[in-house]
Each structure stands twice: as structure tokens, then as C-alpha cells.
C-alpha positions, 0 to 999 in steps of 0.5 A, spaced: 489 391 717 491 396 722 496 392 725 499 389 719 500 397 718 503 398 724 508 393 724 510 394 717 512 401 718 515 399 725 520 394 720 521 399 715 516 397 710 514 403 705 511 399 700 510 391 697 513 387 695 518 386 701 522 380 704 524 380 711 530 374 712 533 375 719 534 381 720 535 384 714 529 387 709 529 387 701 524 392 699 521 391 692 521 385 687 527 380 688 529 374 684 530 368 686 537 368 685 538 374 690 533 370 695 537 364 695 544 368 696 541 372 702 538 365 705 544 362 704 548 368 707 543 368 713 544 361 714 552 361 714 552 366 719 548 362 723 551 356 722 558 359 725 555 362 732 
């Protein structure tokens, strides 16, 4: 458990829930639509590189 807490602090998570997609951390509860939009954005950027 202490390893998880250290990792959470390292990436800036201050509470739950928190979602990390790529290099973006989204704090709090998020809707499916928000998750889908962020994933699509990250995929578009990845495919453009």
C-alpha cells in the first residue's frame, strides 16, 4: 500500500477516483463521454506522430 501511495503522490493524485490517460491525469469522477473524448484525442496525437 505504501508503494501505491508514493506513486500516487509522485504523479499528483490527491484523491480518488483519479484517471491517468497517457500523460494526463483527470481528477474526480468523469463521465464516459469525457473519457472517450480524451482517449480519442490521445490516439489522434499518437497516430499523427
